[in-house]
PQR file of N, CA, C, O and H, with PARSE charges and radii, in Angstrom:
ATOM      1  N   UNK A   1      -3.928   4.213  23.755 -0.4000 1.5000
ATOM      2  CA  UNK A   1      -4.762   4.893  22.932 -0.0000 2.0000
ATOM      3  C   UNK A   1      -5.079   3.887  21.881  0.5500 1.7000
ATOM      4  O   UNK A   1      -4.344   2.900  21.910 -0.5500 1.4000
ATOM      5  N   UNK A   2      -6.327   3.906  20.629 -0.4000 1.5000
ATOM      6  CA  UNK A   2      -6.745   3.028  19.796 -0.0000 2.0000
ATOM      7  C   UNK A   2      -5.627   3.682  18.721  0.5500 1.7000
ATOM      8  O   UNK A   2      -5.188   4.828  18.624 -0.5500 1.4000
ATOM      9  H   UNK A   2      -6.925   4.708  20.605  0.4000 1.0000
ATOM     10  N   UNK A   3      -5.366   2.493  17.981 -0.4000 1.5000
ATOM     11  CA  UNK A   3      -4.684   2.688  16.563 -0.0000 2.0000
ATOM     12  C   UNK A   3      -5.873   3.275  15.120  0.5500 1.7000
ATOM     13  O   UNK A   3      -6.833   2.785  14.526 -0.5500 1.4000
ATOM     14  H   UNK A   3      -5.723   1.562  18.060  0.4000 1.0000
ATOM     15  N   UNK A   4      -5.126   4.521  15.069 -0.4000 1.5000
ATOM     16  CA  UNK A   4      -6.026   5.296  13.740 -0.0000 2.0000
ATOM     17  C   UNK A   4      -5.962   4.671  12.705  0.5500 1.7000
ATOM     18  O   UNK A   4      -4.904   4.355  12.160 -0.5500 1.4000
ATOM     19  H   UNK A   4      -4.346   4.920  15.551  0.4000 1.0000
ATOM     20  N   UNK A   5      -7.387   4.339  12.188 -0.4000 1.5000
ATOM     21  CA  UNK A   5      -7.653   3.253  10.758 -0.0000 2.0000
ATOM     22  C   UNK A   5      -6.438   4.005   9.575  0.5500 1.7000
ATOM     23  O   UNK A   5      -6.063   5.177   9.619 -0.5500 1.4000
ATOM     24  H   UNK A   5      -8.246   4.595  12.631  0.4000 1.0000
ATOM     25  N   UNK A   6      -6.144   3.307   8.903 -0.4000 1.5000
ATOM     26  CA  UNK A   6      -5.020   3.989   7.796 -0.0000 2.0000
ATOM     27  C   UNK A   6      -5.948   4.565   6.438  0.5500 1.7000
ATOM     28  O   UNK A   6      -6.961   3.868   6.377 -0.5500 1.4000
ATOM     29  H   UNK A   6      -6.449   2.355   8.867  0.4000 1.0000
ATOM     30  N   UNK A   7      -5.938   5.374   5.580 -0.4000 1.5000
ATOM     31  CA  UNK A   7      -6.753   5.575   4.739 -0.0000 2.0000
ATOM     32  C   UNK A   7      -6.852   4.407   3.674  0.5500 1.7000
ATOM     33  O   UNK A   7      -6.065   3.494   3.923 -0.5500 1.4000
ATOM     34  H   UNK A   7      -5.115   5.941   5.630  0.4000 1.0000
ATOM     35  N   UNK A   8      -7.556   4.237   2.654 -0.4000 1.5000
ATOM     36  CA  UNK A   8      -7.525   3.764   1.810 -0.0000 2.0000
ATOM     37  C   UNK A   8      -7.105   4.212   0.486  0.5500 1.7000
ATOM     38  O   UNK A   8      -7.935   4.886  -0.124 -0.5500 1.4000
ATOM     39  H   UNK A   8      -8.195   4.979   2.451  0.4000 1.0000
ATOM     40  N   UNK A   9      -5.742   3.927  -0.212 -0.4000 1.5000
ATOM     41  CA  UNK A   9      -4.976   4.408  -1.127 -0.0000 2.0000
ATOM     42  C   UNK A   9      -5.253   3.746  -2.448  0.5500 1.7000
ATOM     43  O   UNK A   9      -5.698   2.608  -2.594 -0.5500 1.4000
ATOM     44  H   UNK A   9      -5.067   3.379   0.283  0.4000 1.0000
ATOM     45  N   UNK A  10      -4.979   4.485  -3.262 -0.4000 1.5000
ATOM     46  CA  UNK A  10      -5.186   4.111  -5.116 -0.0000 2.0000
ATOM     47  C   UNK A  10      -4.403   5.048  -6.000  0.5500 1.7000
ATOM     48  O   UNK A  10      -4.014   6.192  -5.765 -0.5500 1.4000
ATOM     49  H   UNK A  10      -4.617   5.410  -3.144  0.4000 1.0000
ATOM     50  N   UNK A  11      -4.288   4.438  -6.868 -0.4000 1.5000
ATOM     51  CA  UNK A  11      -3.614   5.524  -8.006 -0.0000 2.0000
ATOM     52  C   UNK A  11      -4.332   6.745  -7.833  0.5500 1.7000
ATOM     53  O   UNK A  11      -5.529   6.936  -7.622 -0.5500 1.4000
ATOM     54  H   UNK A  11      -4.604   3.508  -7.059  0.4000 1.0000
ATOM     55  N   UNK A  12      -2.822   7.993  -8.033 -0.4000 1.5000
ATOM     56  CA  UNK A  12      -3.615   8.790  -7.869 -0.0000 2.0000
ATOM     57  C   UNK A  12      -3.181   9.718  -6.344  0.5500 1.7000
ATOM     58  O   UNK A  12      -2.982  10.918  -6.157 -0.5500 1.4000
ATOM     59  H   UNK A  12      -1.849   7.838  -8.204  0.4000 1.0000
ATOM     60  N   UNK A  13      -3.155   8.527  -5.431 -0.4000 1.5000
ATOM     61  CA  UNK A  13      -2.860   9.332  -3.877 -0.0000 2.0000
ATOM     62  C   UNK A  13      -1.797   9.884  -3.782  0.5500 1.7000
ATOM     63  O   UNK A  13      -0.950   9.780  -4.669 -0.5500 1.4000
ATOM     64  H   UNK A  13      -3.317   7.552  -5.583  0.4000 1.0000
ATOM     65  N   UNK A  14      -1.586  10.679  -2.545 -0.4000 1.5000
ATOM     66  CA  UNK A  14      -0.226  11.275  -2.205 -0.0000 2.0000
ATOM     67  C   UNK A  14      -0.267  11.509  -0.990  0.5500 1.7000
ATOM     68  O   UNK A  14      -1.369  11.478  -0.443 -0.5500 1.4000
ATOM     69  H   UNK A  14      -2.274  10.763  -1.824  0.4000 1.0000
ATOM     70  N   UNK A  15       0.891  11.802  -0.234 -0.4000 1.5000
ATOM     71  CA  UNK A  15       1.175  12.298   1.139 -0.0000 2.0000
ATOM     72  C   UNK A  15       1.776  10.857   1.799  0.5500 1.7000
ATOM     73  O   UNK A  15       1.922   9.713   1.369 -0.5500 1.4000
ATOM     74  H   UNK A  15       1.786  11.827  -0.678  0.4000 1.0000
ATOM     75  N   UNK A  16       1.993  11.415   2.838 -0.4000 1.5000
ATOM     76  CA  UNK A  16       2.623  10.567   4.236 -0.0000 2.0000
ATOM     77  C   UNK A  16       2.166   9.000   4.224  0.5500 1.7000
ATOM     78  O   UNK A  16       3.083   8.179   4.250 -0.5500 1.4000
ATOM     79  H   UNK A  16       1.875  12.345   3.188  0.4000 1.0000
ATOM     80  N   UNK A  17       1.041   8.594   4.193 -0.4000 1.5000
ATOM     81  CA  UNK A  17       0.494   7.241   4.155 -0.0000 2.0000
ATOM     82  C   UNK A  17       0.780   6.584   2.734  0.5500 1.7000
ATOM     83  O   UNK A  17       0.675   5.368   2.571 -0.5500 1.4000
ATOM     84  H   UNK A  17       0.295   9.261   4.173  0.4000 1.0000
ATOM     85  N   UNK A  18       1.134   7.421   1.754 -0.4000 1.5000
ATOM     86  CA  UNK A  18       1.900   6.843   0.584 -0.0000 2.0000
ATOM     87  C   UNK A  18       3.241   6.219   0.771  0.5500 1.7000
ATOM     88  O   UNK A  18       3.699   5.080   0.681 -0.5500 1.4000
ATOM     89  H   UNK A  18       1.220   8.409   1.886  0.4000 1.0000
ATOM     90  N   UNK A  19       3.720   7.474   1.084 -0.4000 1.5000
ATOM     91  CA  UNK A  19       5.424   6.857   1.776 -0.0000 2.0000
ATOM     92  C   UNK A  19       5.441   5.764   2.804  0.5500 1.7000
ATOM     93  O   UNK A  19       6.125   4.749   2.668 -0.5500 1.4000
ATOM     94  H   UNK A  19       3.348   8.400   1.157  0.4000 1.0000
ATOM     95  N   UNK A  20       4.590   6.023   3.940 -0.4000 1.5000
ATOM     96  CA  UNK A  20       4.597   4.864   4.726 -0.0000 2.0000
ATOM     97  C   UNK A  20       4.063   3.230   3.904  0.5500 1.7000
ATOM     98  O   UNK A  20       4.316   2.188   4.509 -0.5500 1.4000
ATOM     99  H   UNK A  20       4.034   6.847   4.051  0.4000 1.0000
ATOM    100  N   UNK A  21       3.484   3.182   2.811 -0.4000 1.5000
ATOM    101  CA  UNK A  21       2.956   1.871   2.199 -0.0000 2.0000
ATOM    102  C   UNK A  21       4.412   1.902   1.115  0.5500 1.7000
ATOM    103  O   UNK A  21       4.971   0.818   0.948 -0.5500 1.4000
ATOM    104  H   UNK A  21       3.278   4.029   2.320  0.4000 1.0000
ATOM    105  N   UNK A  22       4.889   2.921   0.531 -0.4000 1.5000
ATOM    106  CA  UNK A  22       5.921   2.554  -0.195 -0.0000 2.0000
ATOM    107  C   UNK A  22       7.234   1.691   0.734  0.5500 1.7000
ATOM    108  O   UNK A  22       7.791   0.667   0.337 -0.5500 1.4000
ATOM    109  H   UNK A  22       4.434   3.802   0.666  0.4000 1.0000
ATOM    110  N   UNK A  23       7.542   2.450   2.111 -0.4000 1.5000
ATOM    111  CA  UNK A  23       8.627   2.196   2.529 -0.0000 2.0000
ATOM    112  C   UNK A  23       8.062   0.566   3.124  0.5500 1.7000
ATOM    113  O   UNK A  23       8.949  -0.255   3.359 -0.5500 1.4000
ATOM    114  H   UNK A  23       7.090   3.281   2.434  0.4000 1.0000
ATOM    115  N   UNK A  24       6.814   0.212   3.314 -0.4000 1.5000
ATOM    116  CA  UNK A  24       6.369  -1.257   3.594 -0.0000 2.0000
ATOM    117  C   UNK A  24       6.573  -1.946   2.190  0.5500 1.7000
ATOM    118  O   UNK A  24       6.378  -3.135   2.439 -0.5500 1.4000
ATOM    119  H   UNK A  24       6.094   0.878   3.122  0.4000 1.0000
ATOM    120  N   UNK A  25       6.755  -1.875   1.337 -0.4000 1.5000
ATOM    121  CA  UNK A  25       6.675  -2.386  -0.135 -0.0000 2.0000
ATOM    122  C   UNK A  25       7.949  -2.812  -0.222  0.5500 1.7000
ATOM    123  O   UNK A  25       8.173  -3.987  -0.514 -0.5500 1.4000
ATOM    124  H   UNK A  25       6.913  -0.908   1.134  0.4000 1.0000
ATOM    125  N   UNK A  26       8.921  -1.959   0.007 -0.4000 1.5000
ATOM    126  CA  UNK A  26      10.469  -2.160  -0.053 -0.0000 2.0000
ATOM    127  C   UNK A  26      10.724  -2.344  -2.058  0.5500 1.7000
ATOM    128  O   UNK A  26       9.980  -2.972  -2.811 -0.5500 1.4000
ATOM    129  H   UNK A  26       8.739  -1.005   0.243  0.4000 1.0000
ATOM    130  N   UNK A  27      11.762  -1.711  -2.373 -0.4000 1.5000
ATOM    131  CA  UNK A  27      12.285  -1.987  -3.874 -0.0000 2.0000
ATOM    132  C   UNK A  27      11.684  -0.771  -4.434  0.5500 1.7000
ATOM    133  O   UNK A  27      12.135  -0.566  -5.561 -0.5500 1.4000
ATOM    134  H   UNK A  27      12.367  -1.201  -1.761  0.4000 1.0000
ATOM    135  N   UNK A  28      10.827   0.113  -4.058 -0.4000 1.5000
ATOM    136  CA  UNK A  28      10.464   1.085  -5.083 -0.0000 2.0000
ATOM    137  C   UNK A  28      10.843   2.694  -4.528  0.5500 1.7000
ATOM    138  O   UNK A  28      11.537   2.833  -3.520 -0.5500 1.4000
ATOM    139  H   UNK A  28      10.461  -0.053  -3.142  0.4000 1.0000
ATOM    140  N   UNK A  29      10.490   3.488  -5.038 -0.4000 1.5000
ATOM    141  CA  UNK A  29      10.870   4.651  -4.685 -0.0000 2.0000
ATOM    142  C   UNK A  29       9.689   5.209  -3.787  0.5500 1.7000
ATOM    143  O   UNK A  29       8.475   5.020  -3.863 -0.5500 1.4000
ATOM    144  H   UNK A  29       9.926   3.376  -5.857  0.4000 1.0000
ATOM    145  N   UNK A  30      10.654   6.157  -2.683 -0.4000 1.5000
ATOM    146  CA  UNK A  30       9.394   6.473  -1.464 -0.0000 2.0000
ATOM    147  C   UNK A  30       9.254   7.958  -1.623  0.5500 1.7000
ATOM    148  O   UNK A  30       9.904   8.788  -0.988 -0.5500 1.4000
ATOM    149  H   UNK A  30      11.640   6.310  -2.622  0.4000 1.0000
ATOM    150  N   UNK A  31       8.233   8.246  -2.641 -0.4000 1.5000
ATOM    151  CA  UNK A  31       8.208   9.473  -3.307 -0.0000 2.0000
ATOM    152  C   UNK A  31       6.706  10.200  -2.521  0.5500 1.7000
ATOM    153  O   UNK A  31       6.512  11.416  -2.517 -0.5500 1.4000
ATOM    154  H   UNK A  31       7.704   7.572  -3.157  0.4000 1.0000
ATOM    155  N   UNK A  32       6.069   9.527  -2.102 -0.4000 1.5000
ATOM    156  CA  UNK A  32       4.439  10.072  -1.755 -0.0000 2.0000
ATOM    157  C   UNK A  32       3.391  10.274  -2.875  0.5500 1.7000
ATOM    158  O   UNK A  32       2.249  10.712  -3.019 -0.5500 1.4000
ATOM    159  H   UNK A  32       6.228   8.540  -2.105  0.4000 1.0000
ATOM    160  N   UNK A  33       4.410   9.710  -3.602 -0.4000 1.5000
ATOM    161  CA  UNK A  33       3.087   9.802  -5.088 -0.0000 2.0000
ATOM    162  C   UNK A  33       2.648   8.164  -5.455  0.5500 1.7000
ATOM    163  O   UNK A  33       3.545   7.380  -5.763 -0.5500 1.4000
ATOM    164  H   UNK A  33       5.337   9.355  -3.485  0.4000 1.0000
ATOM    165  N   UNK A  34       1.274   7.725  -5.401 -0.4000 1.5000
ATOM    166  CA  UNK A  34       0.984   6.315  -5.821 -0.0000 2.0000
ATOM    167  C   UNK A  34       0.846   6.770  -7.077  0.5500 1.7000
ATOM    168  O   UNK A  34       0.021   7.593  -7.472 -0.5500 1.4000
ATOM    169  H   UNK A  34       0.545   8.362  -5.150  0.4000 1.0000
ATOM    170  N   UNK A  35       2.007   5.991  -7.943 -0.4000 1.5000
ATOM    171  CA  UNK A  35       1.992   5.976  -9.336 -0.0000 2.0000
ATOM    172  C   UNK A  35       1.965   4.558  -9.525  0.5500 1.7000
ATOM    173  O   UNK A  35       1.856   3.720  -8.630 -0.5500 1.4000
ATOM    174  H   UNK A  35       2.678   5.322  -7.622  0.4000 1.0000
ATOM    175  N   UNK A  36       2.103   4.286 -11.124 -0.4000 1.5000
ATOM    176  CA  UNK A  36       2.513   3.068 -11.485 -0.0000 2.0000
ATOM    177  C   UNK A  36       3.157   2.098 -10.823  0.5500 1.7000
ATOM    178  O   UNK A  36       2.707   1.005 -10.479 -0.5500 1.4000
ATOM    179  H   UNK A  36       2.192   4.967 -11.851  0.4000 1.0000
ATOM    180  N   UNK A  37       4.153   2.507 -10.670 -0.4000 1.5000
ATOM    181  CA  UNK A  37       5.095   1.687 -10.045 -0.0000 2.0000
ATOM    182  C   UNK A  37       4.567   1.199  -8.555  0.5500 1.7000
ATOM    183  O   UNK A  37       4.802   0.060  -8.153 -0.5500 1.4000
ATOM    184  H   UNK A  37       4.519   3.395 -10.950  0.4000 1.0000
ATOM    185  N   UNK A  38       3.937   2.028  -7.888 -0.4000 1.5000
ATOM    186  CA  UNK A  38       3.391   1.844  -6.643 -0.0000 2.0000
ATOM    187  C   UNK A  38       1.979   0.877  -7.124  0.5500 1.7000
ATOM    188  O   UNK A  38       1.939  -0.325  -6.864 -0.5500 1.4000
ATOM    189  H   UNK A  38       3.746   2.954  -8.215  0.4000 1.0000
ATOM    190  N   UNK A  39       1.338   1.284  -7.540 -0.4000 1.5000
ATOM    191  CA  UNK A  39       0.084   0.299  -8.225 -0.0000 2.0000
ATOM    192  C   UNK A  39       0.705  -1.160  -8.443  0.5500 1.7000
ATOM    193  O   UNK A  39       0.222  -2.146  -7.886 -0.5500 1.4000
ATOM    194  H   UNK A  39       1.370   2.260  -7.751  0.4000 1.0000
ATOM    195  N   UNK A  40       1.784  -1.221  -9.272 -0.4000 1.5000
ATOM    196  CA  UNK A  40       2.414  -2.592  -9.565 -0.0000 2.0000
ATOM    197  C   UNK A  40       2.649  -3.551  -8.356  0.5500 1.7000
ATOM    198  O   UNK A  40       2.404  -4.752  -8.243 -0.5500 1.4000
ATOM    199  H   UNK A  40       2.177  -0.420  -9.724  0.4000 1.0000
ATOM    200  N   UNK A  41       3.249  -2.571  -7.405 -0.4000 1.5000
ATOM    201  CA  UNK A  41       3.976  -3.427  -6.547 -0.0000 2.0000
ATOM    202  C   UNK A  41       3.219  -3.612  -5.227  0.5500 1.7000
ATOM    203  O   UNK A  41       3.656  -4.294  -4.300 -0.5500 1.4000
ATOM    204  H   UNK A  41       3.448  -1.595  -7.496  0.4000 1.0000
ATOM    205  N   UNK A  42       1.933  -2.888  -5.210 -0.4000 1.5000
ATOM    206  CA  UNK A  42       0.704  -3.400  -4.476 -0.0000 2.0000
ATOM    207  C   UNK A  42      -0.027  -4.770  -4.902  0.5500 1.7000
ATOM    208  O   UNK A  42      -0.437  -5.693  -4.199 -0.5500 1.4000
ATOM    209  H   UNK A  42       1.578  -2.334  -5.963  0.4000 1.0000
ATOM    210  N   UNK A  43      -0.051  -4.565  -6.437 -0.4000 1.5000
ATOM    211  CA  UNK A  43      -0.676  -5.976  -6.809 -0.0000 2.0000
ATOM    212  C   UNK A  43       0.020  -7.318  -6.712  0.5500 1.7000
ATOM    213  O   UNK A  43      -0.422  -8.466  -6.656 -0.5500 1.4000
ATOM    214  H   UNK A  43       0.282  -3.815  -7.008  0.4000 1.0000
ATOM    215  N   UNK A  44       1.080  -6.886  -6.709 -0.4000 1.5000
ATOM    216  CA  UNK A  44       1.936  -8.074  -6.721 -0.0000 2.0000
ATOM    217  C   UNK A  44       2.124  -8.460  -5.111  0.5500 1.7000
ATOM    218  O   UNK A  44       2.191  -9.635  -4.747 -0.5500 1.4000
ATOM    219  H   UNK A  44       1.439  -5.954  -6.754  0.4000 1.0000
ATOM    220  N   UNK A  45       2.184  -7.573  -4.383 -0.4000 1.5000
ATOM    221  CA  UNK A  45       2.181  -7.828  -2.936 -0.0000 2.0000
ATOM    222  C   UNK A  45       0.617  -8.612  -2.767  0.5500 1.7000
ATOM    223  O   UNK A  45       0.563  -9.786  -2.401 -0.5500 1.4000
ATOM    224  H   UNK A  45       2.129  -6.619  -4.679  0.4000 1.0000
ATOM    225  N   UNK A  46      -0.534  -7.872  -3.057 -0.4000 1.5000
ATOM    226  CA  UNK A  46      -1.388  -8.477  -2.915 -0.0000 2.0000
ATOM    227  C   UNK A  46      -1.787 -10.055  -3.533  0.5500 1.7000
ATOM    228  O   UNK A  46      -2.503 -10.855  -2.931 -0.5500 1.4000
ATOM    229  H   UNK A  46      -0.490  -6.919  -3.355  0.4000 1.0000
ATOM    230  N   UNK A  47      -1.205 -10.272  -4.756 -0.4000 1.5000
ATOM    231  CA  UNK A  47      -1.431 -11.419  -5.054 -0.0000 2.0000
ATOM    232  C   UNK A  47      -0.712 -12.549  -4.319  0.5500 1.7000
ATOM    233  O   UNK A  47      -1.245 -13.623  -4.041 -0.5500 1.4000
ATOM    234  H   UNK A  47      -0.624  -9.622  -5.245  0.4000 1.0000
ATOM    235  N   UNK A  48       0.767 -12.148  -3.977 -0.4000 1.5000
ATOM    236  CA  UNK A  48       1.550 -13.079  -3.156 -0.0000 2.0000
ATOM    237  C   UNK A  48       0.652 -13.306  -1.874  0.5500 1.7000
ATOM    238  O   UNK A  48       0.654 -14.463  -1.455 -0.5500 1.4000
ATOM    239  H   UNK A  48       1.200 -11.275  -4.202  0.4000 1.0000
ATOM    240  N   UNK A  49      -0.127 -12.373  -1.176 -0.4000 1.5000
ATOM    241  CA  UNK A  49      -0.883 -13.009  -0.098 -0.0000 2.0000
ATOM    242  C   UNK A  49      -2.291 -13.646   0.040  0.5500 1.7000
ATOM    243  O   UNK A  49      -2.848 -14.080   1.049 -0.5500 1.4000
ATOM    244  H   UNK A  49      -0.129 -11.433  -1.517  0.4000 1.0000
ATOM    245  N   UNK A  50      -2.739 -13.581  -1.322 -0.4000 1.5000
ATOM    246  CA  UNK A  50      -4.228 -14.058  -1.655 -0.0000 2.0000
ATOM    247  C   UNK A  50      -5.132 -12.907  -1.348  0.5500 1.7000
ATOM    248  O   UNK A  50      -6.318 -13.047  -1.048 -0.5500 1.4000
ATOM    249  H   UNK A  50      -2.287 -13.229  -2.141  0.4000 1.0000
ATOM    250  N   UNK A  51      -4.485 -11.715  -1.442 -0.4000 1.5000
ATOM    251  CA  UNK A  51      -5.789 -10.540  -1.356 -0.0000 2.0000
ATOM    252  C   UNK A  51      -6.221 -10.635  -2.800  0.5500 1.7000
ATOM    253  O   UNK A  51      -5.693 -11.270  -3.713 -0.5500 1.4000
ATOM    254  H   UNK A  51      -3.522 -11.601  -1.686  0.4000 1.0000
ATOM    255  N   UNK A  52      -7.379  -9.808  -2.811 -0.4000 1.5000
ATOM    256  CA  UNK A  52      -7.963  -9.396  -3.859 -0.0000 2.0000
ATOM    257  C   UNK A  52      -6.887  -8.214  -4.748  0.5500 1.7000
ATOM    258  O   UNK A  52      -6.737  -7.052  -4.369 -0.5500 1.4000
ATOM    259  H   UNK A  52      -7.808  -9.292  -2.070  0.4000 1.0000
ATOM    260  N   UNK A  53      -6.174  -8.845  -6.053 -0.4000 1.5000
ATOM    261  CA  UNK A  53      -5.199  -7.677  -6.484 -0.0000 2.0000
ATOM    262  C   UNK A  53      -5.912  -6.936  -7.491  0.5500 1.7000
ATOM    263  O   UNK A  53      -6.184  -7.367  -8.612 -0.5500 1.4000
ATOM    264  H   UNK A  53      -6.296  -9.789  -6.361  0.4000 1.0000
ATOM    265  N   UNK A  54      -6.245  -5.628  -6.967 -0.4000 1.5000
ATOM    266  CA  UNK A  54      -6.999  -4.596  -7.725 -0.0000 2.0000
ATOM    267  C   UNK A  54      -5.885  -3.403  -7.371  0.5500 1.7000
ATOM    268  O   UNK A  54      -6.007  -2.391  -8.061 -0.5500 1.4000
ATOM    269  H   UNK A  54      -6.024  -5.278  -6.056  0.4000 1.0000
ATOM    270  N   UNK A  55      -5.138  -3.401  -6.680 -0.4000 1.5000
ATOM    271  CA  UNK A  55      -4.066  -2.432  -6.674 -0.0000 2.0000
ATOM    272  C   UNK A  55      -4.692  -1.378  -5.595  0.5500 1.7000
ATOM    273  O   UNK A  55      -4.020  -0.359  -5.439 -0.5500 1.4000
ATOM    274  H   UNK A  55      -5.040  -4.223  -6.119  0.4000 1.0000
ATOM    275  N   UNK A  56      -5.969  -1.498  -4.780 -0.4000 1.5000
ATOM    276  CA  UNK A  56      -6.316  -0.386  -3.694 -0.0000 2.0000
ATOM    277  C   UNK A  56      -5.906  -1.082  -2.601  0.5500 1.7000
ATOM    278  O   UNK A  56      -5.980  -2.287  -2.360 -0.5500 1.4000
ATOM    279  H   UNK A  56      -6.515  -2.327  -4.907  0.4000 1.0000
ATOM    280  N   UNK A  57      -5.362   0.032  -1.822 -0.4000 1.5000
ATOM    281  CA  UNK A  57      -4.842  -0.387  -0.445 -0.0000 2.0000
ATOM    282  C   UNK A  57      -5.864   0.086   0.614  0.5500 1.7000
ATOM    283  O   UNK A  57      -6.117   1.198   1.077 -0.5500 1.4000
ATOM    284  H   UNK A  57      -5.302   1.011  -2.017  0.4000 1.0000
ATOM    285  N   UNK A  58      -6.485  -1.461   0.890 -0.4000 1.5000
ATOM    286  CA  UNK A  58      -7.528  -1.072   1.825 -0.0000 2.0000
ATOM    287  C   UNK A  58      -7.308  -1.733   3.057  0.5500 1.7000
ATOM    288  O   UNK A  58      -6.168  -2.182   3.183 -0.5500 1.4000
ATOM    289  H   UNK A  58      -6.279  -2.364   0.514  0.4000 1.0000
ATOM    290  N   UNK A  59      -8.278  -1.960   4.232 -0.4000 1.5000
ATOM    291  CA  UNK A  59      -8.044  -2.375   5.270 -0.0000 2.0000
ATOM    292  C   UNK A  59      -7.254  -3.843   5.377  0.5500 1.7000
ATOM    293  O   UNK A  59      -6.450  -4.206   6.237 -0.5500 1.4000
ATOM    294  H   UNK A  59      -9.204  -1.596   4.129  0.4000 1.0000
ATOM    295  N   UNK A  60      -7.700  -4.483   4.341 -0.4000 1.5000
ATOM    296  CA  UNK A  60      -7.123  -5.904   4.461 -0.0000 2.0000
ATOM    297  C   UNK A  60      -5.692  -5.876   3.995  0.5500 1.7000
ATOM    298  O   UNK A  60      -4.894  -6.679   4.477 -0.5500 1.4000
ATOM    299  H   UNK A  60      -8.352  -4.189   3.643  0.4000 1.0000
ATOM    300  N   UNK A  61      -5.311  -4.985   3.071 -0.4000 1.5000
ATOM    301  CA  UNK A  61      -3.652  -5.136   2.115 -0.0000 2.0000
ATOM    302  C   UNK A  61      -3.340  -4.477   3.569  0.5500 1.7000
ATOM    303  O   UNK A  61      -2.781  -5.266   4.332 -0.5500 1.4000
ATOM    304  H   UNK A  61      -5.960  -4.333   2.679  0.4000 1.0000
ATOM    305  N   UNK A  62      -3.589  -3.200   4.091 -0.4000 1.5000
ATOM    306  CA  UNK A  62      -3.094  -2.506   5.379 -0.0000 2.0000
ATOM    307  C   UNK A  62      -2.676  -3.787   6.585  0.5500 1.7000
ATOM    308  O   UNK A  62      -1.573  -4.036   7.072 -0.5500 1.4000
ATOM    309  H   UNK A  62      -4.043  -2.559   3.471  0.4000 1.0000
ATOM    310  N   UNK A  63      -3.733  -4.315   6.777 -0.4000 1.5000
ATOM    311  CA  UNK A  63      -3.260  -5.245   7.780 -0.0000 2.0000
ATOM    312  C   UNK A  63      -2.174  -6.498   7.294  0.5500 1.7000
ATOM    313  O   UNK A  63      -1.384  -6.924   8.137 -0.5500 1.4000
ATOM    314  H   UNK A  63      -4.629  -4.113   6.381  0.4000 1.0000
ATOM    315  N   UNK A  64      -2.171  -6.945   6.200 -0.4000 1.5000
ATOM    316  CA  UNK A  64      -1.091  -7.862   5.570 -0.0000 2.0000
ATOM    317  C   UNK A  64       0.267  -7.282   5.902  0.5500 1.7000
ATOM    318  O   UNK A  64       1.094  -7.701   6.712 -0.5500 1.4000
ATOM    319  H   UNK A  64      -2.813  -6.600   5.515  0.4000 1.0000
ATOM    320  N   UNK A  65       0.330  -5.994   4.927 -0.4000 1.5000
ATOM    321  CA  UNK A  65       1.503  -5.241   5.377 -0.0000 2.0000
ATOM    322  C   UNK A  65       2.070  -5.200   6.760  0.5500 1.7000
ATOM    323  O   UNK A  65       3.181  -5.612   7.092 -0.5500 1.4000
ATOM    324  H   UNK A  65      -0.343  -5.654   4.270  0.4000 1.0000
ATOM    325  N   UNK A  66       1.285  -4.723   7.420 -0.4000 1.5000
ATOM    326  CA  UNK A  66       1.624  -4.825   8.675 -0.0000 2.0000
ATOM    327  C   UNK A  66       2.103  -5.630   9.441  0.5500 1.7000
ATOM    328  O   UNK A  66       2.660  -5.314  10.492 -0.5500 1.4000
ATOM    329  H   UNK A  66       0.382  -4.388   7.150  0.4000 1.0000
ATOM    330  N   UNK A  67       1.902  -7.216   8.875 -0.4000 1.5000
ATOM    331  CA  UNK A  67       2.204  -8.572   9.284 -0.0000 2.0000
ATOM    332  C   UNK A  67       3.410  -9.136   8.504  0.5500 1.7000
ATOM    333  O   UNK A  67       3.890 -10.266   8.593 -0.5500 1.4000
ATOM    334  H   UNK A  67       1.449  -7.473   8.021  0.4000 1.0000
ATOM    335  N   UNK A  68       3.730  -8.292   7.860 -0.4000 1.5000
ATOM    336  CA  UNK A  68       5.092  -8.681   6.757 -0.0000 2.0000
ATOM    337  C   UNK A  68       6.318  -8.199   7.368  0.5500 1.7000
ATOM    338  O   UNK A  68       7.396  -8.353   6.794 -0.5500 1.4000
ATOM    339  H   UNK A  68       3.340  -7.374   7.788  0.4000 1.0000
TER
END
């Protein structure tokens, strides 16, 4: 069965995909709310993986999160 694409996440996003993201980022609260703390953690992750550090979790960021 093919993998279901992950949704694009950004400041203000909520739900299970945000919880998954937060768990992968480690060191931040897993509350399902994409707030400022999550955004800063995403930017730090993107910077450390030579991605565009815009705080938006799209296809490339999800891919790199899956490799970490």
